[in-house]
N, C-alpha and C positions, 0 to 999 in steps of 0.2 A: 504494500499499500504506499501511497505517496504521502508527503507531509501536508498537502492540502486537504486530503480526505481525513487524515488523522486530526487536524484542526477542526474541520467540520464536524467529525464524530464527537469530539471532546465539547465543542460548543453545545451541540444538540443534547448531549448527556447532561450538561450542566443546567441548560435552560428547561429542559423537560423534566429533570428531576426535582427543580425548584417548585414544580406544581404539586408533586405528590404529596407534601404535608398538608396542603389546604384540602386536597380531594379526600385525604384520609380523615382529616378532621370533620369535614362535611359529612362523609359516610357515617363515621362513628356517632356523631351527634344527631344525625338524621335532620338537620337544619341547614338551610341555605339562605336565610333571611338577608344576610348582608350583601349578597349578590343581586343586582338589579337584572331584570330580564333583558333589557337593552344591552347591557354589558355582555351577558353570556351569549346573546344572539350575535352581536358584532365580533366578539372574540372568536366564537365558535365558527362563524362563516370565514373569518380571517384565517384561522387555522386550516379550515378545510381548502381554502384557496392556496395556501402555502404547501399543503399536501399534494394538491394537483399540480402545482408548479413543480415540486420534486419529482413527482411521477413522470411528468413531461420531460423534464431534463434528465431523468434517470438518474437523480442524485440520492444515493442511499441515506446520507446523513439527514437531508432535509425531509425526505419521505418517512424515514423510521421516527424521527422526532415528532413530527406533526401528527403522524397516526397515533402515537402514544398519547400525545397532548390532547387530541381529539377525544380519545376514550376516556381520559381524565375529566375533561369538560362534560362529557357525556354523563358520568357519575354525578357531577354536581347539578346538572340540569334535571336529571332523574330524581335526585334528592329534593330539589327545590319544588318540582311539580308534585311529588308525593306529600311534602309538608304542607303544601298550600291548598290541598284537596280536602 
């Protein structure tokens, strides 16, 4: 692997893993009141677009990081939806 890919994978790991504690806290508490729907929608669509961009460019780091982040956002969205019902 080349240096550029390693830097991309490290950046992806750091930014994606930073979202894990929040998703875990939300899952455990079963509350997502602090998240606005507009934030979740905008951030989720933005992450989806980055994921598609990574797929189109065939960039492993971008695709992997954004797929995982999208799943974490999904946990928060699901939790918020359930807590508001």
